[in-house]
Each structure stands twice: as C-alpha cells, then as structure tokens.
DOSEGU-584662 format. One record per residue: residue in one letter; x, y, z of N, C-alpha, C, O in turn. Coordinates in pm, whole numbers, plus 50000, padded with zeros to 5 digits. Example, Ala and Ser with C-alpha at 12.3 -4.5 7.8 and 13.67 -1.06 7.14 Angstrom:
a513194943150780512304955050780513204967050780514244966850846;s512854977550708513674989450714512905000350787513415011450804;
END
This chain:
x548592082106128549402077606243550872076806200551192070106102;x551762083706271553162083806228553822070206244553512062706336;x554752067106152555502054406166556622056206267557052067406293;x557092045106324558232046006417559462051306343559662048406225;x560262058806412561462064406350562552053906337562732045506425;x563282054606227564462046206213565552051406306565502062706354;x566542043006331567662047006416568472058006348568362060206227;x569282064706426570162075006371571102069006266571332075006161;x571632057106297572522050506201571812047406071572402048905964;x570562043006078569802040005957569522052605877569582052505754;x569232063405947569002076205879570262080805806570182086105695;x571402078705869572672082305804572912073605680573402078405578;x572552060805689572742051805576571892056005457572302054505342;x570692061305485569802065705377570402077405299570072079505182;x571262085005363571842096705297572992093005204573392101005119;x573522080905219574672076905139574212073004999573192066404981;x574992077304901574672074204761575982070504694576562078504621;x576452058304719577762054204671577822054404518576932049104451;x578862060504465579002061604320579112047804256578562045604148;x579822038604321579982025404262578642018204253578372011504154;x577802019604354576482013204352575612019104242574862011904176;x575712032204222574942038704117575312032803980574442029903898;x576622031203957577072025903829576672011303810576342007103698;x576682003603918576261989603907574811988703860574441979703786;x574001998303905572601998603860572492001403712571721994903642;x573262011203663573262014003518573702001703439573091998003340;x574781995603486575331984303413574401972203418574261964903319;x573771970203533572871958803547571661959503455571101949203418;x571261971603418570101973203329570471972003181569601970703095;x571801972503152572191972103011573571965402995574491971602943;x573711952803040575031946503036575401942002895574551937702817;x576671943002864577161938302735577031923202724577331916002820;x576601918402610576631904202576576911903402427576201909302346;x577941896102391578381895602252577261892202156577201897602045;x576361883302198575301878702109573961885402139573241889302047;x573621886802266572301891902302572241907002312571191913002288;x573351913402347573321927902365574701933902334575371938902424;x575121933402207576481937902172576711952902191577851957402194;x575621960702204575771975102229575721978402377575751990202414;x575631968202461575511970502605576791975702667577801977602600;x576731978002797577851984002870578931973502896578671963202959;x580151976202846581291967402871581801969903012582061981303050;x581951959403087582411960503225583941960303227584561949703227;x584531972203230585981973503244586271980603375587221988403386;x585421977903475585551985103601585631976503725586391979703816;x584861965703731584891957203850586201949403852586581943403752;x586881949503966588171942603977587941927703995587951922404106;x587741921103882587511906803881588381900903771588361905703657;x589141890603803590041884703705589311874603618589211862803652;x588811879303505588071870703413588981862403324588521853203258;x590281865503322591191858503230591321843703263591641835803175;x591091839803389591281825903428589951818503448589931807403501;x588841824603406587541818303429587401804303367586861795403433;x587871802003245587751788403191588431777903281587871767203304;x589631781103332590321771903424589501769603550589361758303597;x588971780503604588221779503730586951771303713586641762803796;x586231773903605584981766503583585241751703564584521743303618;x586271748303488586601734203468586931727603601586461716503630;x587731734303681588141728503809586961727103904586751716503963;x586181737803920585061737404014584021727103972583481720004057;x583741726103843582771716103797583281702003820582481692803840;x584591700203818585151686803837585121682303983585191670404010;x585011691704076585041688004219583731691004290583601688204409;x582761696804219581521701104286580801689504353580341690804466;x580691678204285580071666404344578631668504386577961677704340;x578171659804474576791660404524576771665904665577791665804735;x575611670604707575471675104845575611663304940575201652104909;x576191666005056576351655905159575501659505280575041670805294;x575291649805366574471651905484574971663705568574181671705618;x576301664605582576871675305665576621689105606576671699105678;x576361689705475576121702805412574811709105459574601721105441;x573941701105518572651706205565572721711605708571751717105760;x573891710005771574061714605908574631728805912575131734005811;x574561735006030575241747806049576741746006029577321735606062;x577341756205974578781756105949579531762306068578911768006158;x580841761106067581671768106165581681783006127582051786306014;x581301791906216581281806206180582631811606133582691819906043;x583701806806194585041811906161585711804006049586881806406017;x584991794705990585571786605883585771772205926586321769606033;x585321763005844585471748605873586961745405892587791750805819;x587331736805989588751734606021589601730605900590731735405886;x589081721905815589881717905699590131729905607591211731305551;x589121738505592589291750505510590371759505568591251764105495;x590321762005698591341770605759592721764305748593731771305739;x592751751105751594041744105731594601746605592595811748705577;x593741746205490594201748605353594591763205332595531766205258;x593861772405396594231786505386595601788705451596441795705396;x595821782605567597121783705634598221778105545599301784005535;x597961766905480598941761005388599251770505273600411771805232;x598221777105220598411786705112599311798205158600231802205086;x599061803505277599911814005332601361809105346602301816105311;x601501797005398602841791905427603631788805299604861789305300;x602951785705191603621782805064603941795404985604951795904915;x603081805604994603191817004904603551830304970604021839404901;x603341831705101603591844605168604881844505250605291854805302;x605521832905261606821831405328606821837105470607691845105504;x605851833105553605811838505689607031834205771607551823205753;x607471842805861608591839605949608241827606037609031818406053;x607051827906092606511816706170605331811206093604451818906054;x605271798106068604151792605990602801796906047602581796706168;x601901800805956600551804805997599801792506045599821782005981;x599151794006159598371783106218596901785106182596431796506180;x596161774406152594731776006122593971783706228592981790506197;x594411782806354593721789906461593971805006458593321812506531;x594921809406375595181823706360594241830106258594271842206239;x593401822006192592611826406077591131826806113590621817806180;x590451837206068588991837606073588491839705930588851849405864;x587661830405883587081831405750585791839405761584981837205851;x585621848705669584451857605674583711857505541584181851905442;x582561863805541581711864505422582251875505329581591885705308;x583451873205274584131883205193584961892505281584731893505402;x585931899305220586751908805297585951920905341586311927505438;x584861924005269583981934805313583531932405456583571941305540;x583091920105483582651916705620583801917405718583641922105831;x584981912705676586141913005765586491927405803586791930205919;x586461936505704586771950605732585761956505828586121963705921;x584481953405806583451958605896583641953206038583531960606135;x583931940206049584131934306182585331940506252585291942906373;x586381943006177587561949306237587241963606282587731968106385;x586421970606204586011984106245585231983606377585441991906465;x584341973706389583611971906515584581969006630584441974306740;x585591960306603586481955706709587481966406752587881966806868;x587881975006658588941984606687588441998506723589132006106790;x587242001906678586772015706689585462016806766584602008006757;x585312027506840584012031806889583372040606781584092046006697;x582052042106781581442051106683582092064906685582272070806792;x582452069806568583092082906557584602082506553585222092506518;x585212071006587586672069806577587082069206430586332064306345;x588272074206401588752075306264589692064006227590442058906310;x589642060206099590602051106038591242058705922590552062905830;x592552060605926593252067905822593562058705704593942047105723;x593392064005583593582056005461594302064705358593832075605328;x595432060005302596072067705195595152068505073594562058505032;x595022080505015594162082404899594992087104781595922095004796;x594652081904658593432074704624593372061104692594402055104723;x592152056304714591972043904789590752036304739589902041904669;x590672023704775589552015104738588232021804772588042026704883;x587322022004674586152030604684585072026604782584202034804813;x585092014204833583992009904921584352010205069583552006005152;x585542015005102585952014505242585062022905332584852019405449;x584542033905281583662042205363582452034205408582122034005527;x581782027605314580642019305351581052008005444580372005205543;x582172001305412582591989805491582801993505637582461985905727;x583352005305661583702009105797582622017105868582522016505991;x581822024505792580932034105858579462030605856578702035105942;x579032022605758577602020705741576952014805866575892019505909;x577572004705925577021998806047577952000806167577482003906277;x579261999106147580192000606260580312015206303580642018006418;x580042024506209580042038806236581412044306276581522054306347;x582462037106228583792043206231583842053406116582992053206028;x584832062106118584932072506016586132069305926587282071305965;x585852064405807586922062205709587422075805663586662083805609;x588702078505685589252091905662590392091405561591532088505598;x590102094205433591152094205332592152105505357591762116805388;x593412102405345594472112405351594962114205208595682105705155;x594572125305146594862127105003596332130804983596862139905046;x596962123304892598392124704869598662128304723597962123404634;x599652136704697600102138304559600562124704505601232117304576;x600212121504382600552108404328602052105604333602462094204354;x602852116004315604302113904315604842110304454605992106104467;x604022112004557604452108504693603762096204748603982092404863;x602912089904668602072079004718602862066704761602362058604839;x604092065204712604922053804750606242058104812607232050804807;x606262070204870607492075404930607302077805079606172079005127;x608402078605151608332080805296607842094805329607402097305441;x607922104005233607502117805261606022118705296605592128505357;x605232108605257603802109205284603482108605433602382112505473;x604402103905514604112102605657603762116205717602962116905810;x604332126905663604022140305716602542143705697601962150805779;x601922138505589600502141005567599672133905674598642139105717;x600122122205716599392114705819599572121105957598652121306038;x600762126205982600972133406108600062145606115599482148706219;x599942152506002599072164305999597612160306017596862167006088;x597222149205953595822144705963595462141006106594392144606154;x596352133906174596032129706310596002141706404595202142206497;x596872151506380596862163706462595572171406444594982176406540;x595122172506318593872179706288592682172906355591812179606412;x592632159706349591512152206407591512153806559590452156006619;x592672152606620592752153806766592442168006813591862170006919;x592842177906731592542191806768591042194306768590542202606845;x590312187106683588842188406678588152179506780586922178806783;x588932172706863588342164306967588092150106922587452142406995;x588572146206804588382132706754589502123406795590472127506859;x589362110906758590372101006792590612091906672589672087406607;x591872089206643592252079706537592602066506603593342066206701;x592082055606549592332042406609593102033106518593702023406566;x593102035606387593722025806298594182032306169593742043106131;x595092025206102595552028505968595202016705879595432005205916;x594652019505761594292008805666595162010405542595162020805478;x595911999805509596781999705392596411988205300595941977805345;x596641990205170596501979405073597831977905001598331987304939;x598391965905009599641963204937599571949004883599511939404961;x599571947504750599601957804646598401967304655597321963704703;x598641979504606597721990504625596551990104526596711986404410;x595401993904575594211995904490593822010604506593412014504616;x593922018904401593942015404259595292016604189595332015304067;x596392019104258597642022104189598362009704135599192010804045;x598041997904189598591985604134600081983604156600741977404073;x600611988704267602021986704302602101983004450601181985504527;x603241976804487603451972904626604211983804700605061990604642;x603901985404827604631995204907606081990804926606341979204956;x607032000104908608421996904943608531993905092607781999205174;x609461985405125609631981205264609881993305356609371993705468;x610662003005308610982014305394609742022805424609612028305533;x608832023605327607592031205350606732024005454606182030305545;x606612010805441605842003205541606472004705679605772006205779;x607792004205684608462005905814608112019305877607842020005997;x608112029905796607762043205849606292043605893605962050005993;x605432036805820604022036005862603912028805997603182033206085;x604642017806013604582010406139605092019006254604502019006363;x606152026306231606682035006336605682046106370605522049706487;x605032051506269603982061606290602872055706377602402062306471;x602452043606348601362037306425601802034106567601002035006660;x603062030506584603552028106720603552041106801603182041106918;x603972052106737603992065006808602602069006856602432074706963;x601602065806773600242070406802599332059206855598132061206869;x599922047606883599172036406940597972032606853596832032106900;x598242029906725597202026506629597302011906585598382006006583;x596152006106551596131993506480596541995906334596382007006282;x597061985506270597331985906126596641973906062596911962406097;x595771976705967595141966105887595791966605749595731976805681;x596411955605709597071954905578596311944905491596311932905517;x595681950205389594911942005295595861937505184596321945605103;x596161924605182597091919005084596351910604980596871900504931;x595131914704947594261906404864594761904704720594311895604650;x595701913304675596281911804541597701906004548598461907104452;x598071899904660599441895204682599911885404575601081885604536;x599021877004527599401866504431599041870304288599041862004198;x598731883204269598461888504135599561898204092599321907404015;x600771895904144601921903804101602411898003969602811886403963;x602361905903863602701900703731604021905903676604461901703569;x604651915003749605971919903709606911918203827606801925403927;x607841908703814608791906003922610221909703882611181904403937;x610341918503786611671922503742612401930103853611781935203946;x613701930603841614521936303949614321951403966614651956904071;x613791957903863613661972603871612401977103943612241989103968;x611501967803978610261971804045610311967804191611061958804229;x609511974604272609431971304414608741957904432607611956204386;x609391948304497608761935204514607671935704620607701944204710;x606721926504610605741925104717606351916704828606941906204803;x606221921404951606641913805068605501914005169605111924605218;x604961902505201603921901905302604491906005437605631902805469;x603701913005515604141916705650604351904205734605091904505833;x603721893105696603931880605769605361875705756605831867705838;x606071880405654607441875805629608491884405698609681881505687;x608081894805768609041903905832609591897605961608861895806058;x610871894205961611461888206080611691898506191611811894906308;x611741911406152612031921906251610831931106274611011942706312;x609641926306251608441934706264608371941306401608001953006412;x608731933806507608611939306642609621950406670609561956606776;x610541952906577611461964206593610781977406562611261988006603;x609651976706490608991988906443607601991006502607112002306509;x606961980106545605601981006596605311968706680605911958106658;x604411970006774603941958306847603131949806750602081954206704;x603581937606717602861929506618601391926906651600591924106562;x601031927706779599621925506815598721936406759597501934906761;x599311947306708598541958106646598261955506498597521963206435;x598841944806441598831942806295597911931306257597931920606318;x597111933706154596181923606101596361923005949596561933305884;x596301910905893596431909005749595111903605693594481894905753;x594721908905577593521904205507593901897805374594871901805310;x593121887905335593271881705204591951874705174591041875005258;x591821868405058590561861605028590541855804888591541856004816;x589371850704850589201843904722589001853304604589311849704491;x588491865304629587921873304520588911877204413588571876904295;x590121881004449591031887004353592051877004298592041874004179;x592921872004384593951862804336593371850004278593961843804190;x592211845904329591601833404284590411835504190589801825804146;x590091848004160589041850904063587651846304101586821843804014;x587381845104231586101839504276585301849804357584901847204470;x585091861504297584341872204366583001867304419582601870604530;x582311859304337580941855204371580831845704488579731843604540;x581931839804530581861830404642581831837504777581531831304879;x582131850504777582071858704899582791852105016582191848605118;x584081850404998584881844405105586201851905119587001852605026;x586411857505237587681863905269588161858505402587481850405466;x589341862905444589841858505574590811868805631591511875905558;x590811869505761591801877605832592721868205906592301857605952;x593971872205917594931864205992595671873506089596121884306051;x595771869006211596481876806314597201867006407596661862906509;x598431863206369599181853906454599571859806588600001852606679;x599441873106601600011879906717598961884806818599331890006923;x597671883406788596651889106876595491879306890594531879706813;x595591870606987594581860207007593231866107049592191860807012;x593261877007125591991883207166591231888407045590011886907036;x591951894606951591291899806832590701888406749589581889506697;x591451877506736590921865806664589651860706732588681857106665;x589661860406863588481855706938587281864806914586161860006897;x587521877906914586421887406893585851886006752584631885306736;x586721885606651586241884506513585541871106491584601870306411;x585991860806559585291847906552583861849206605582931843506548;x583701856606713582341858306769581481866506674580281863806661;x582071876406608581311884406512580941876306387579931879006323;x581771866506354581601859206228580271851806220579821848406110;x579641849406332578361842206330577251850506265576191845106234;x577491863606245576501872006178576641871806027575881878505957;x577601864105974577741864005829578591852505778579441854505692;x578351840405832579191829605782578571822805661577421825305625;x579361814205599579011808405469578321795005483578341789005591;x577691790205376577111776805378578181766105399579331768005357;x577831755205462578771744205484579321739105352580511735905341;x578451738205251578881733105121579991741805062580941736505004;x579881754905075580881763905019582231761605083583251760805013;x582261760705216583531758105284584141745005237585351744205215;x583321734705223583831721605180584371722205038585431716605010;x583641728904949584081729804810585401737404799586291733204725;x585521748504871586751756504862587921749404931589061751004889;x587641741605035588711733305095589281723904990590501722404978;x588391717704915588821708404810589581715804700590581710804649;x589091727504664589721735704561591141739504602592071737804523;x591311744404723592631748904769593571737204798594791739004798;x593021725404821593871713904855594641708504736595621701204754;x594231711904615594981707604496596091717804471595941726904390;x597191716004541598251725904538598871727304399599251738304359;x598951716304328599511716904193598641725704102599151733904026;x597321723804111596421732004030596531746804070596621755503984;x596521749404202596571763304249597841770104199597801781504153;x598961763304209600221769304165600221772004015600701782403970;x599681762603938599591764503793598641775903758598921784003670;x597511776403827596521786903802597101800703831596901810103754;x597841801903942598411814803977599451819203874599501831003838;x600261809903828601251813303724600561817403594600971826903528;x599511810103559598751813603438598121827303452598161835503360;x597541829803569596911842803596597911854203581597621864303517;x599081852503640600101863103635600571865503492600811876903453;x600691854803413601101856303273600041863703192600361872503113;x598781860103212597691866603137597511881203180597231889903098;x597681883703309597611897603356598721906003293598491917403252;x599931900403285601041907603223600751910403076601041921303027;x600181900603006599841902502864598811913702846598981922402761;x597761913202927596701923402914597181937102955596761947202899;x598061937503055598621950403096599451956502982599331968302953;x600291948202919601111953102808600221958202694600521968402632;x599141951002669598191955002564597561968602599597331977002512;x597271970502726596641982802773597571994802762597182005302711;x598801993302808599722004702804600112008102660600432019602629;x600081998102572600332001102430599242010402376599522019802303;x597982007502413596872016202372597032030102433596862040202364;x597352030702561597502043702628598642051802566598492063702540;x599762045302542600902052402485600572057702345600932068902310;x599882049602266599512053602130598602065802130598672074202041;x597732066702232596732077402237597112088702333596302097502361;x598342088502383598802099402469598052100402600597822111402650;x597682089002657596932088702783597902086702899598702077402899;x597832095402997598692094703115598242083403206597042081403226;x599202075803261598842064903351599972062603451601102067003432;x599632055503558600622051603658601052037303627600232028203634;x602332035003591602772021203563602522012203683602762016103798;x602032000103657601711991203769602361977503750602801974103641;x602401970003857603081957003857602221945903916602631934303918;x601021949403964600191939404033598721943404022598391955003996;x597861933704044596421936504045595791934903909596381929103817;x594571940103896593741937803778593451950603702592651950303608;x594051961703736593601974703687594761984403673595881981703717;x594461995703610595462006203591594792019603618593642021803580;x595512028503684595032041903721595502051503612596702052903588;x594542058203547594922066603433594112079403432593062080503495;x594622089203358593932102003346593562104303200594432104303112;x592292106203175591842109003040592342122702995592362132103074;x592762124102869593112137302818591922146902833590772142702827;x592212159502852591152169302872590232169902750589102174702759;x590712165002634589882164702514588632156302536587572159402482;x588742145502616587552137502648586532145902722585322144302704;x587032154802806586152163702882585482173802789584262175502793;x586282180602706585702190802618584752184602515583692190302486;x585122173002461584242166402363582892163002424581842165002362;x582932157902549581672154202616580822166502645579622166602618;x581452176702701580692188802736580122195502612579012200802616;x580872195402501580362201002375579162193102325578162198802282;x579282179802330578202171302279576912173002359575822171002306;x577052176602484575882178502571575412193002573574432196302641;x576092201702500575712215802496576022223402623575412233702650;x576972218202701577292224602829578372235302814578542243702903;x579112235002704580052245802673579952248802524579372241202447;x580532260302485580592264002344582022262202294582952260702372;x582172262502162583512261202104584462271602160585652269002179;x583942283302188584782294102241585272291302383586202297702432;x584632281402449585022278002586586092267102593586662264602699;x586352260502479587192248502480588582251202538589072243602621;x589202262002494590582264802537590692266702688591752264002746;x589632271202752589682273702897589122262202981589092263003103;x588672251502915588052240302988589122231603053590102227902989;x588922228503178589832219903253589032209003325587812209803337;x589752199003370589102189103454588702195403587589522201903653;x587472193503626586992197103759586222185003812585902175803736;x585922185203939585122174303996583782173303925583312162303895;x583162184803898581842184903833581952179503690581112171603648;x582982183803616583162179003480583442164003477582952156903389;x584222159303573584532145003579583252136803594583102126403530;x582332141403677581102133903699580232133703573579602123603542;x580212144903499579452145403373580052135703272579322128103208;x581382135903259582062127103164581842112503201581592104103115;x581952109603331581792095703376580392090403346580242079303295;x579372098203377578012093503351577792091603200577142082103157;x578352100703120578242099202975579002086902927578542079802838;x580162084502986580972072802950580202059802971580212050902887;x579532059003086578822046603119577502045603043577202035302983;x576712056103047575342055302996575222057402845574282052502782;x576182064702787576102067502642577202060402563576942054702457;x578412060702614579522053902546579562039002577580192031202506;x578872035202684578702021202723580032014402759580322003202717;x580822021702840582002015802904581872018703053581702030203092;x581952008403135581952010903279583372010503333584062000403324;x583782021703388585002022803467584682032203583584002042203563;x585172029303702584872038403813585592051703799586742052403755;x584902062103838585462075603840586462077003955586372070104057;x587392086103937588362088604043587732093404172588262091004280;x586582100304161585922105204283585492093704374585452095304496;x585182082104314584802070504395586002065004472585832057104565;x587212069104433588432064504499589122075904574590312075004606;x588372086604600588902098104673590162103604606591142106904673;x590112104604474591262109504399591622123704441590722132004457;x592902126604460593312140104499593072150504389593002162404417;x592942146004263592682155404155591732149104055591702136904041;x590932157303984589922151903893590532147203761591652150803725;x589752139003689590152134203558590732120303557591042115003450;x590902114203675591482100903685590382090303691589292092603745;x590692078703635589762067403632590552054503654591772054303642;x589832043803686590482030703701589912021003599588712018403598;x590772015703513590342006103411590811992203449591991990103477;x589881982703450590231968703475590621962203343589811961603250;x591861957303336592321950703213592261935503224592611928503128;x591841930303338591781915803359590481910003303589781902403371;x590161913703180588971908603112589421902602979590581904102940;x588521895702910588921889202786589361899802685588821910902684;x590331896302601590931905902507589871912102416589951923902383;x588881904202377587851909302287587081920902351586851931102286;x586711919202477585991930002546586931941602579586511953102579;x588191938602607589161949102634589331957902509589371970102519;x589431951602394589571959202269588321967502240588411978702189;x587151962002274585911969602254585881981802347585451992602307;x586351979902469586421991302562587382001802507587102013802516;x588511997502452589472007002395588862014502276589062026602261;x588132007302194587502013702078586542024602122586542035502066;x585732021602222584752031502271585462042902344585052054402333;x586502039602418587252050002489587962059102389587992071302407;x588522053102284589172061102181588242071102116588662082002076;x586962067302105585972076302046585752088802129585252098802078;x586122088402258585922100002344587002110402326586822122002365;x588142106502267589272115902262589682119202119590762124802097;x588842115702022589162119001882589062134201861589292139101750;
END
C-alpha cells in the first residue's frame, strides 16, 4: 500500500544537502578535546566568540537563580516586556539611533534564523527573489527558502568591488535578468558588518543600495548582528554606522521598507540561547505580522527573564563588549601574522569573528597528490576549481582535523577561499594553524 505523498515543499527540502550541515556531522562525530580527544577536529569555523566564555559563564551562573512560578507559564511570543525594554536600551546606548528605539518596535525571535524566515514569509510570495551580495552568509538559502519558499539569490561580485558603489550595476543586471524570466524581486538582504568579509559597508555604498531599492520598490533587511564586534576603530578604516542612526534615511528610501536584525549569538557570545530580534521603528504593520508569526517559535519564559537580567547590568555589558573587542583584535593580529608568514592571501577585516582567506594552490596540489588524484607531472597545471576545493575541504576536515567552511558554502565568486574563525582560545587557534601549515609545506 503506497504511503501518502509529502508536500512539494517537503520534497524540495529533501533535495537540499547544505555543506555546513554536512561538516557539522563530521565534527560532531570527532570533536577536539584537549584531554579526551586531542586528535579530534578543531572547530575554527563556527562564528562563535569563545574568547569571552569565562566572563559569560561567571555572569550567567551568578544570576541564574531558581525557577519561579511565572517560568512555568506561556511566554510572550514577541518577547517579555522587560526583555524588549532592555534590548531597546541596548540599541539606544550603542547604536545611536536618531529616534530612541521603543520596546514596541522590537520582536524577539528564536534566533535570527527564525527572524529571517519570518521576514521571508512576510515580504515574499513563494518564488519571489531576495538579492544578496556574494560571498554571503552560508545559511541564508535555507533560512529563506526551506519553508517560506522565497528564492535566496546571491549576486556574485568581484572581491575588489564588494565594498564599492560599482557593485550596484551587478544588482541592476540581476533584477533585469529575473524580471525578463518572469520572476519578481521583493527584497535586498545586507549584512553590515559583513559576513564573511568582516568589514562594514561605507555609508555611500549603503546610500546607493537604498536608492536602488527605492527605484525597484524593494524591502531592505540589514543584519547588524556583528555591530558590537568591531575591533578596529582607527581612522583609516570604514566605521560601522547603524542604519538606525541615519538622520536622513528618508532622503534615500522610504524607511518603512527597512528592517534591522540583531541578537545574542555574535556580539554577546550566546549562540546556544537562540535569541535574536528584529527592529522596525518605521513599519508597525510589519512588526504586527512578525509578532503573529513569533508564536511558532518563541522562547521559554525562564530564558527571557534570565536574559533581561543579563542585559540589565549595563556596566557588565559595556565591560564585556570592550573586553571582547580587545580579545578579537589580539586574535586577529595573531592570525594575520600567521598568514603573512606563510604567504596566505586574505581580506583585511575590522569586525566580526572570522577572516576570509585563500589557501595557496600548494594546499590543493599537496592534497590531490596525497589522494592519488593527480601525478607529479600534473602539479604545474593544477589550479583551484570548485571540484578541487571540495576535495581539499573534505580532506581538511576529515583528515587534517580542522573545520573551516568552504567558500562554496558562502557562494564564493571564485574557488580556493575559506572562512577561518579566530574568535577561539589561542591554544586551539595555534593548533589550527599548525594543522593548516601542514597542508602548504
């Protein structure tokens, strides 16, 4: 007797084989542990700020307390009022909004992944496109398409144009191509500071993006989740400016088209708490819609209460953020020293937990030779290709025991690029360097 058929959407989901999920499986079966499994896979890939974990654990353990009667009740789907009040306070202290953020402008979600999916549902019909500058965060396709069935559409850019106004021509071309095929673009998704490039968009580039979206009547989602992880504020680098701080935003775009994302995972090092938030001071209808969606994925009452208490200690938060930025700067300097010593190409960064780099082709030839996939006579003609990158990456994780995501997971415009997370303890970072160095000897 035949079983009932799954939905078309479920059938499409079965076909997806996300590279990041595949690597998590490899890593989960053989994780590094200094004492229990010193030969295991070092995690230098997940964007998690481990440098401040001792501070976080001390603080959370000091305020965890006991369960209360209210913790056994249903929570507010959009975030407990005191929590939204503390999030608004955080925005008002650190993002310098033109108009103070109101708690009612905020919807708390089960991580930014949920917020992105909810926004895809709210902004797009199935089949509508969301344009994304590439390279880009590797999970956006799943976030937007797996259930909402929007089409995450990377616009691949030469790296030298990724932070320049010239890239707008690529987006104009992309939207024309989609419309010529009968499709529709509904939104632009930006990350500033950028993942994986680790830099903030210049103001003029954002202005051109806003004008592009106004011309084409698009929403703009700006993910600012690394806003407080800017570790280089010198005068020679592009500063981070939250779109909330733009006094003249309405000169370039209808502000009701703009949404900002942030959350606990990156700046606060609390990936496991699965808490993100969207803020839209300019579009009450969108806030209302996302609030209604939030009931499909809200957090335990206890979690909201604990994080309210955590964020309410403003002195601790400010000290933690300064400590985080200092440690990120130290680890970044340590990383680029290794790269410079070994002749590894990289994109200088000023924010975030990672660095975008290209392995020398020697890593490719060494790996292919070791696997018997090429001969010595082939070495001179060997180049990075998408296929070679995947072979090297699998060997890197499963044999060399270093996890870093491949550039293909980030829609890299060219092969051979990887993202290394340096926001880990120095001991593990050095071990990752030692293993990585072995690939290019």
